[in-house]
C-alpha positions in Angstrom: -20.6 7.7 -7.3 -21.1 11.1 -5.9 -18.1 13.4 -5.7 -18.3 14.1 -2.0 -18.0 10.3 -1.2 -14.7 8.7 -0.7 -13.5 6.3 -3.3 -13.1 2.9 -1.6 -12.3 0.7 -4.6 -9.9 1.2 -7.5 -9.6 -0.6 -10.9 -6.3 -2.5 -11.2 -6.3 -3.9 -14.7 -9.5 -5.7 -15.0 -10.1 -6.1 -11.2 -11.7 -4.0 -8.8 -9.7 -3.8 -5.7 -10.8 -2.3 -2.3 -8.4 0.2 -0.7 -6.9 -1.5 2.2 -6.7 -0.6 5.8 -3.0 -0.4 6.8 -2.8 -2.9 9.7 0.4 -3.6 11.6 1.0 -6.7 9.6 0.6 -4.7 6.2 2.8 -1.8 7.7 5.5 -4.4 8.7 5.6 -5.7 4.9 5.5 -2.2 3.6 8.5 -0.9 5.9 10.6 -4.0 5.0 10.2 -3.2 1.4 10.3 0.6 1.4 14.1 0.5 2.4 15.3 0.5 -1.1 13.5 3.9 -1.8 15.6 5.5 1.0 18.6 4.0 -0.3 18.3 5.5 -3.7 17.5 9.0 -2.2 20.6 8.8 -0.2 22.7 7.7 -3.2 21.2 10.5 -5.2 22.2 13.1 -2.7 25.7 11.7 -2.4 26.2 11.5 -6.2 28.2 14.4 -7.7 25.8 16.9 -9.4 27.5 16.3 -12.8 26.5 12.5 -12.7 23.0 12.9 -11.2 21.2 12.9 -14.6 22.5 9.3 -15.3 21.6 8.3 -11.8 18.1 9.8 -12.1 17.4 7.8 -15.3 18.5 4.7 -13.8 16.5 5.3 -10.6 13.4 6.3 -12.6 13.1 2.5 -13.8 13.5 1.3 -10.2 11.0 3.8 -9.0 8.4 2.4 -11.4 9.2 -1.2 -10.2 8.8 0.0 -6.6 5.4 1.5 -7.5 4.3 -1.8 -9.0 5.8 -3.8 -6.0 4.2 -1.8 -3.4 0.8 -2.0 -5.3 1.2 -5.7 -5.3 2.1 -5.9 -1.8 -0.9 -3.8 -0.6 -3.4 -5.2 -3.1 -2.5 -8.8 -2.7 -2.4 -9.2 -6.6 0.6 -10.9 -8.0 3.2 -8.5 -9.6 3.1 -10.6 -12.9 -0.8 -9.7 -13.1 0.0 -5.8 -12.4 2.9 -5.9 -14.9 0.7 -7.1 -17.7 -2.8 -5.7 -16.7 -2.5 -2.4 -14.6 -1.3 1.0 -15.8 1.1 3.2 -13.9 -1.9 5.6 -13.5 -4.1 2.9 -11.7 -1.2 1.9 -9.4 -0.3 5.3 -8.4 -4.1 6.1 -7.8 -4.2 3.0 -5.7 -1.3 4.0 -3.6 -2.7 7.7 -3.2 -6.0 6.5 -2.1 -4.4 4.1 0.4 -2.4 6.8 1.7 -5.5 9.2 2.1 -7.7 6.3 3.5 -5.2 5.6 6.4 -4.4 9.3 6.9 -0.9 8.6 6.9 0.1 12.4 7.1 -1.8 12.6 10.5 -0.3 9.4 11.7 3.2 10.7 10.8 2.6 13.9 12.7 1.4 11.9 15.5 4.6 9.6 15.5 6.7 12.8 15.1 5.2 14.2 18.4 6.2 11.0 20.2 9.8 11.3 19.2 11.6 13.0 22.3 13.0 16.5 21.5 16.8 15.3 22.0 16.3 12.6 19.3 14.7 15.4 16.9 17.9 17.4 17.7 20.1 14.4 16.9 18.4 13.8 13.5 18.5 17.5 12.7 22.3 17.8 13.4 22.9 14.7 11.1 20.9 16.4 8.3 22.7 19.6 9.0 26.2 17.7 8.7 25.0 16.0 5.4 24.0 19.4 4.0 27.4 20.9 5.0 29.3 18.0 3.5 27.2 18.4 0.2 28.8 21.8 0.2 
């Protein structure tokens, strides 16, 4: 493969998997699943700094599980297959290439532009209060 061509397939274990197009149906599955990552980030920020090391170690295991579960969801491969056959590097490459193929950064920027300024101010005020509460 030439370096200037985009990679459209990736090796997951012994299988070559096409990088998927994120359709509305896939995005719905993805957003239903991603909630737990957000919950861990909120808990991390709310955890006292002295207790964060223990929390981070516990969350690392969950994060690895999330990577494999998201890969399973987007590749349509059973999680059991990925657990036994696919490396963490293969799964993270698959997720990165999926992100890039679907140009998610641009999509998020477009969505951000759709949010009315008042809603943006509301979200910013909540974040400022959270930051102030952290101290």
